[in-house]
C-alpha positions in Angstrom: 76.2 -18.3 -39.9 76.8 -21.0 -37.2 74.0 -23.7 -36.8 75.7 -25.4 -34.0 78.8 -25.9 -32.0 80.1 -29.0 -30.4 83.1 -29.4 -28.0 84.2 -29.3 -24.6 81.9 -27.5 -22.0 84.4 -25.1 -20.7 82.1 -23.0 -18.7 78.4 -23.3 -17.6 76.2 -20.9 -15.6 72.4 -20.7 -15.4 72.5 -17.9 -18.1 75.7 -18.7 -20.3 77.7 -21.6 -21.7 81.3 -21.4 -23.2 82.0 -24.3 -25.6 85.6 -25.0 -26.3 86.0 -26.1 -29.9 89.7 -26.7 -31.0 91.0 -24.2 -28.7 88.3 -21.5 -29.4 85.7 -20.7 -26.7 82.4 -20.0 -28.1 80.2 -18.1 -25.4 76.4 -18.3 -26.1 73.5 -17.0 -23.7 71.2 -20.0 -22.5 68.0 -20.6 -21.0 67.4 -22.6 -17.8 66.1 -25.5 -20.0 69.3 -25.6 -21.6 71.2 -25.2 -18.5 69.5 -28.2 -16.9 70.3 -30.3 -20.0 73.8 -29.5 -20.2 74.6 -29.5 -16.4 77.0 -32.2 -15.6 78.2 -32.8 -19.0 81.9 -32.6 -20.2 81.1 -32.5 -23.8 78.2 -30.6 -25.3 76.5 -29.5 -28.6 74.5 -26.4 -28.6 72.3 -25.1 -31.4 72.8 -21.4 -32.1 70.7 -18.4 -32.9 72.3 -15.2 -33.6 70.3 -12.2 -32.6 71.0 -8.6 -33.5 70.2 -5.8 -30.9 67.9 -3.2 -32.8 69.1 -0.3 -30.4 72.9 -0.7 -30.8 73.5 -3.1 -33.5 75.5 -5.6 -31.1 75.2 -9.4 -31.8 74.5 -11.9 -29.3 74.6 -15.7 -29.9 71.8 -17.8 -28.1 72.5 -21.6 -27.5 70.1 -24.3 -27.0 70.1 -27.9 -26.1 67.8 -28.9 -28.7 66.7 -27.7 -32.2 63.3 -27.9 -30.8 63.9 -25.2 -28.2 65.9 -23.1 -30.8 62.6 -23.3 -33.0 60.2 -22.1 -30.1 62.8 -19.4 -29.6 62.5 -18.2 -33.1 58.8 -18.4 -32.8 58.6 -16.4 -29.8 60.9 -13.6 -31.1 58.7 -13.4 -34.1 55.9 -12.0 -31.9 55.5 -8.3 -32.2 57.0 -6.8 -29.1 59.0 -9.8 -27.9 62.8 -9.5 -27.9 65.4 -12.2 -27.2 65.6 -11.6 -23.5 61.9 -12.0 -23.1 62.0 -15.3 -25.3 64.9 -16.5 -23.1 62.7 -15.7 -19.9 59.8 -17.7 -21.5 61.7 -20.7 -22.1 63.3 -20.5 -18.6 60.1 -20.4 -17.0 58.1 -23.0 -19.2 59.2 -26.3 -20.7 58.6 -26.6 -24.4 55.5 -28.7 -23.8 54.1 -26.6 -21.1 54.6 -23.5 -23.5 53.0 -25.4 -26.5 49.9 -26.4 -24.2 49.5 -23.0 -22.8 49.5 -21.4 -26.4 47.1 -24.1 -27.9 44.8 -24.1 -24.9 44.8 -20.2 -24.7 46.1 -20.3 -21.2 46.8 -16.6 -21.0 47.4 -16.9 -17.1 49.9 -19.6 -17.6 51.9 -17.2 -19.9 51.3 -14.2 -17.7 52.9 -16.1 -14.9 56.4 -15.6 -16.7 58.3 -12.5 -15.4 57.9 -9.6 -17.7 54.9 -10.9 -19.8 51.7 -9.0 -19.2 48.1 -9.6 -20.3 48.4 -7.9 -23.8 51.9 -9.7 -24.6 50.3 -13.1 -23.5 47.3 -12.6 -25.7 49.5 -11.7 -28.6 51.6 -14.7 -28.1 48.4 -16.9 -28.4 47.2 -15.0 -31.2 50.4 -15.1 -33.3 51.8 -18.6 -32.4 48.7 -21.0 -32.2 48.8 -21.6 -35.9 52.6 -21.8 -36.2 52.7 -24.2 -33.2 49.7 -26.4 -34.8 51.2 -26.3 -38.3 54.8 -26.6 -37.3 57.0 -29.7 -37.4 57.5 -29.7 -33.6 53.8 -30.0 -32.9 52.7 -33.1 -34.6 49.6 -34.7 -33.0 51.8 -37.2 -31.1 53.4 -34.3 -29.3 50.4 -32.4 -28.8 48.7 -35.3 -26.9 51.5 -36.5 -24.7 49.5 -37.7 -21.6 47.3 -40.7 -20.5 44.6 -39.7 -23.1 47.2 -40.1 -25.8 45.3 -42.9 -27.5 41.8 -41.5 -27.0 42.9 -37.9 -28.4 44.4 -39.4 -31.6 41.5 -41.5 -32.2 39.3 -38.7 -31.7 41.2 -36.5 -33.9 41.0 -38.9 -36.7 37.4 -39.4 -36.3 36.8 -35.7 -36.5 39.1 -35.1 -39.5 37.2 -37.9 -41.3 34.0 -35.6 -40.3 35.7 -32.9 -42.5 37.4 -30.6 -39.9 40.5 -29.1 -40.4 43.6 -30.5 -38.1 44.6 -27.1 -36.6 41.1 -26.6 -35.5 40.8 -30.1 -34.1 44.1 -30.0 -32.2 43.2 -26.7 -30.7 39.7 -28.0 -29.6 41.0 -31.3 -28.3 43.9 -29.4 -26.2 41.3 -27.3 -24.6 39.1 -30.4 -23.7 42.0 -32.3 -22.2 43.0 -29.4 -20.1 39.5 -29.5 -18.4 39.4 -33.3 -18.4 42.6 -35.2 -18.9 41.0 -38.7 -18.7 38.3 -37.9 -21.3 37.4 -40.9 -23.3 37.1 -40.9 -27.0 33.4 -40.2 -27.2 33.5 -37.5 -24.6 36.3 -35.8 -26.5 34.4 -36.0 -29.8 31.1 -35.0 -28.1 32.9 -31.9 -26.5 34.8 -31.0 -29.8 31.7 -31.1 -32.0 30.3 -28.3 -29.6 33.4 -26.2 -30.1 34.2 -26.8 -33.8 
């Protein structure tokens, strides 16, 4: 199993990259996020995820500029009914942070804005990925609260934990509060969270 490939960036299109490693060209399917990250580079490293097509058994390698994006791809493809092509479409339409925020704040409309994602699929993504994203390494409190209210959100989260609430529930509540009021103070966040928890 290939974990990553480093080498000369031989070909780059919005959907594919070819990495030349010691005279062997490795072709990987990519998202627009990865395309943006690799664009203009002579050398590149891509993290690889091999997917097997259930219909015909063919294998396709998907490449990602970061391990974080690859982990999100794996999480998306773990949702029932979501294949590799749909996962790539999601990662091409939303940044990692936008995707996490949409799932944690249950913003079904944001997910539905991705081509090919309907209401039921968006609801399934929220339902099946919320816990994985909150518990996953890629979703520490620092990453969840990347905005001007960062300090206020972290302080509120700590206070709520001391009150005995669980971290996943706290993170979910604070995300929803900050979506409605990004400039909320510590007191406002705690009061609003107590009503939700």
